[in-house]
N, C-alpha and C positions, 0 to 999 in steps of 0.2 A: 504494500500500500504506500502510495506517495504521500508525503507530508510537505508543507510549505518549505521546511528546511532542506528538502531534497532538490528544490528548484531555485536555489540561490545563485544569482549571476554575479560575476565580478568584473571589474574593469581595472587594468593595471596601466599606470602611466610611467613610461620610460623616457629618458632623454639620451640623445647621442650628441657627441661634440668632439672637436679636435683640440688637442692641447698645443702648446707653442712649438712642439716638435712634429706636429701633424699626425700624432698617434690618435686613433679613434677610440673613444671610451663610451660605454653605455652604462647607465645607472637606472635602477628602479626607484622612482620617487614615492610610489605608494600603490596599494591595492585596496579598492573599496568594494563593498557589497552593494549591489544595485537592485532595489526592489521595484522601481518604476518600470514602465514600458521602455524598451531600449530604442528610443528615438534619437535622432542626431542631436536634438536639443538637450536631452537628458545626458548624453555622453559628453557634450560640450560643457555643460554645467559642472559635471563631476571632474573633468579634466581641468577646467579653470580653477576649481576649488583646490586641487592638489598643487597646481602651478602657483597660485597666489600664496599658498602656505610656504613655498620656497622662494617667494618673491621673483618668480620666473615668468609671470604672465605678462605678455606683450601682444599688442595687436598684430604684429607681423610674425608671430610664431607659425611654424609650418607643421601641419598635422598629416600623418600617414596612417591610414586605417585599412582594415580589410575591405573586401568588396561586397559587404553585406548590403542588401537592398535598402535598409533603413538609413544608410549613410548617403 
């Protein structure tokens, strides 16, 4: 039998960047459980929340997502 706990969705926010030696690094900033419908607006809100926490939110951020129809 399924319970609500079995259907928890998560979103993970990662960043990629190059350092002064042009070495590429990748870090996980956070993973959040998402109970709302997985719309582009819901995902944007959650990503923005994580980025703001790290003072990394800027209007010119570049986002790469999967090819889900809701994006």
